[in-house]
C-alpha positions in Angstrom: -10.3 44.9 -64.6 -10.3 42.2 -62.0 -11.9 44.5 -59.5 -14.7 45.3 -62.0 -15.3 41.6 -62.6 -15.5 41.1 -58.8 -18.1 43.8 -58.5 -20.2 42.3 -61.3 -19.9 38.9 -59.7 -21.1 40.2 -56.4 -24.0 42.1 -57.9 -25.1 39.0 -60.0 -25.0 36.8 -56.9 -27.1 39.3 -55.0 -29.7 39.5 -57.8 -29.9 35.7 -58.0 -30.3 35.5 -54.2 -33.0 38.1 -54.2 -34.8 36.3 -57.0 -34.7 33.0 -55.2 -35.8 34.6 -51.9 -38.8 36.2 -53.7 -39.8 32.9 -55.3 -39.4 31.1 -52.0 -41.6 33.7 -50.3 -44.3 33.4 -53.0 -44.3 29.7 -52.6 -44.6 30.0 -48.8 -47.5 32.4 -49.4 -49.3 30.0 -51.6 -48.7 27.1 -49.2 -49.9 29.2 -46.3 -53.2 29.9 -48.0 -53.6 26.2 -48.7 -52.7 25.3 -45.2 -55.2 27.9 -43.8 -58.0 26.5 -46.1 -57.1 22.9 -45.0 -57.1 23.9 -41.3 -60.5 25.6 -41.7 -61.9 22.5 -43.3 -60.6 20.4 -40.4 -62.0 22.8 -37.9 -65.5 22.7 -39.5 -65.4 18.9 -39.6 -64.2 18.7 -36.0 -66.9 21.1 -34.8 -69.6 19.1 -36.6 -68.4 15.8 -35.1 -68.5 17.3 -31.6 -72.2 17.9 -31.9 -73.0 14.6 -33.6 -73.2 15.8 -37.2 -71.6 15.7 -40.6 -70.8 18.4 -43.1 -71.7 17.2 -46.6 -71.4 18.6 -50.2 -69.6 21.7 -51.3 -72.1 23.8 -49.3 -71.1 22.1 -46.0 -74.7 21.2 -45.2 -75.1 20.2 -41.6 -76.9 16.8 -41.1 -77.2 14.5 -38.1 -74.6 11.7 -37.9 -76.6 8.6 -37.1 -73.4 6.7 -36.2 -72.5 9.2 -33.5 -72.9 8.3 -29.8 -75.2 11.4 -29.5 -76.6 12.4 -32.9 -77.3 16.1 -33.5 -80.6 17.3 -32.2 -81.6 20.8 -33.2 -82.3 22.7 -30.0 -82.3 26.3 -29.0 -82.4 26.6 -25.1 -83.0 30.4 -25.4 -86.3 29.7 -27.2 -87.7 27.6 -24.4 -90.5 29.0 -22.2 -89.3 31.5 -19.6 -92.6 31.6 -17.7 -95.8 29.6 -17.4 -98.8 29.8 -19.8 -101.7 32.1 -18.8 -104.1 29.1 -19.0 -103.0 25.5 -18.3 -104.3 23.1 -21.0 -105.0 19.6 -19.9 -104.2 16.6 -22.2 -107.3 14.9 -23.7 -105.9 11.6 -22.4 -103.8 10.9 -19.3 -100.1 10.7 -20.0 -97.0 9.7 -18.0 -93.6 11.2 -18.2 -90.2 10.1 -16.9 -89.0 11.4 -13.6 -87.3 14.7 -13.9 -89.3 15.8 -17.0 -92.3 18.1 -17.4 -95.0 18.3 -20.0 -96.5 21.4 -21.5 -99.7 20.8 -23.5 -99.8 23.1 -26.5 -103.3 22.3 -27.6 -106.0 19.6 -27.4 -108.1 21.1 -30.2 -106.6 19.1 -33.1 -108.6 16.0 -34.0 -106.7 12.8 -34.4 -103.2 14.4 -34.9 -100.7 12.3 -36.9 -97.3 13.4 -38.0 -95.8 16.4 -36.4 -92.7 18.4 -37.3 -91.0 21.7 -36.3 -89.9 24.2 -38.9 -86.7 26.3 -38.6 -88.6 29.1 -36.9 -89.7 26.6 -34.2 -93.3 26.5 -35.4 -95.0 23.2 -34.9 -96.8 21.7 -37.9 -99.4 18.9 -37.3 -101.4 16.8 -39.7 -105.0 16.1 -39.0 -106.8 13.8 -41.4 -110.1 15.4 -40.5 -109.1 18.9 -41.4 -105.6 19.3 -42.9 -102.4 20.8 -41.6 -102.2 23.1 -38.6 -99.6 25.5 -37.4 -99.0 26.0 -33.7 -97.4 29.3 -32.7 -96.1 29.8 -29.1 -95.0 32.9 -27.2 -92.1 33.0 -24.7 -94.4 31.6 -21.9 -95.8 28.7 -23.9 -99.2 30.2 -24.8 -100.1 28.8 -28.1 -102.3 29.8 -31.0 -103.5 27.2 -33.5 -104.2 28.0 -37.2 -105.3 25.7 -40.0 -102.9 26.6 -42.9 -103.7 23.8 -45.3 -107.4 22.7 -45.6 -108.5 19.3 -47.0 -110.7 21.3 -49.4 -107.5 22.4 -51.2 -106.7 18.8 -52.1 -108.7 16.0 -53.9 -108.5 13.8 -50.7 -108.0 14.4 -47.0 -104.5 14.7 -45.6 -103.0 11.3 -44.9 -99.8 11.1 -42.9 -97.0 12.9 -44.6 -95.7 16.5 -44.3 -92.2 17.7 -45.2 -90.4 21.0 -45.8 -88.0 21.7 -48.6 -86.9 24.8 -50.5 -89.6 27.2 -49.1 -92.4 24.7 -49.7 -94.6 22.5 -47.6 -95.3 19.0 -49.0 -98.5 17.2 -47.9 -99.5 13.6 -48.8 -103.0 12.3 -49.3 -103.8 8.6 -49.8 -103.0 8.9 -53.6 -101.0 12.1 -54.1 -98.4 14.6 -52.8 -99.1 18.3 -52.9 -96.7 21.2 -52.8 -97.6 24.5 -51.2 -95.5 27.7 -50.9 -94.4 28.1 -47.3 -92.2 30.5 -45.3 -90.6 29.4 -42.0 -92.8 30.5 -39.2 -95.8 31.0 -41.5 -99.0 31.1 -39.4 -101.6 32.0 -42.1 -103.3 29.8 -44.7 -101.2 28.9 -47.7 -102.5 28.9 -51.2 -101.7 27.8 -54.8 -101.1 24.2 -54.0 -99.9 22.0 -56.9 -100.2 18.2 -57.2 -96.7 16.9 -57.9 -97.1 13.1 -57.4 -100.1 10.9 -58.0 -101.0 7.2 -58.3 -99.6 6.2 -55.0 -102.7 4.3 -53.9 -105.4 4.7 -56.6 -107.5 1.9 -55.1 -107.1 2.5 -51.4 -108.5 5.7 -50.1 -107.6 4.7 -46.5 -103.8 4.4 -47.2 -101.5 6.7 -45.2 -98.4 7.3 -47.3 -95.7 9.5 -45.8 -93.1 11.8 -47.4 -89.6 12.6 -46.2 -87.1 14.9 -48.1 -83.4 15.0 -47.5 -81.3 18.2 -47.7 -80.6 17.5 -51.4 -84.2 17.3 -52.5 -84.5 13.6 -52.7 -88.0 12.6 -51.6 -88.8 9.2 -50.2 -92.4 8.0 -50.4 -93.8 4.7 -49.2 -97.2 3.5 -50.3 -98.4 3.4 -46.7 -97.0 3.5 -43.1 -100.0 1.8 -41.4 -102.4 -1.1 -41.7 -99.6 -3.5 -42.6 -100.6 -7.1 -42.6 -99.6 -10.4 -44.3 -102.5 -10.4 -46.7 -101.1 -7.4 -48.7 -99.5 -8.0 -52.0 -95.7 -8.0 -51.3 -95.1 -5.9 -54.4 -96.9 -3.0 -52.7 -94.4 -2.9 -49.8 -92.1 -0.4 -51.5 -90.5 3.0 -50.9 -89.7 5.1 -54.0 -87.3 8.0 -54.3 -88.1 11.1 -56.4 -86.0 14.2 -57.2 -88.1 17.1 -55.9 -85.5 19.6 -57.2 -86.6 18.8 -60.7 -90.4 18.2 -60.8 -91.8 17.6 -64.3 -94.6 19.9 -65.4 -97.1 17.0 -65.3 -95.8 15.9 -62.0 -94.6 12.4 -61.1 -96.5 9.1 -61.5 -95.8 6.7 -58.6 -96.2 3.6 -60.8 -93.9 4.7 -63.7 -91.5 7.2 -62.2 -89.0 7.2 -59.3 
């Protein structure tokens, strides 16, 4: 009888030990997954800091860190010219560059260029008040082709200063409005079906040059003007307004009452 009791005691002890071991193993497994996730998060953050950037939101959007010693600059060395252009284009006006740098003129055919930006496909977009928005496409040697993709005829006023890209659309400002056009990265053909999404920026000043800038979250920042500033202007007009371009009302925004 005592021997049977001893056997039962040993078996019970083994069962309890196995149960605790399994529970401990499961706990270790859960903790390991958490540790892996935390380590991956630290790795992503560290890599971003190394290149002068920050990861923000649940999507880990990469944005420049203005406080870094060397903030992020989007650059793809493999996309730089590997050879010389077939025809050298001379600048319309003499320019000087720092020692050690070279200049490649892409075009001198755009009249009075203003704001310029580069889309994710490395196409250069340039605003010209006389005509609209141009796309400049380059081959591997730096030969460029210039195409007008947004004409002033598509808007109620000539293009002013602002262009911005967000959510597969190109945003263009006039003196009084902001228009939204469908756009694909690298697009080099005219865009159509523009929609006026913001108005009343400068209803009484057709010479104003409002800009538009859009952050990664769809917040648009629009000043009344970025030029011709002088002390005779009404101080109340020196403003920058923020609009949510992720949720644009059907009627569009009114600069005076919205934002």
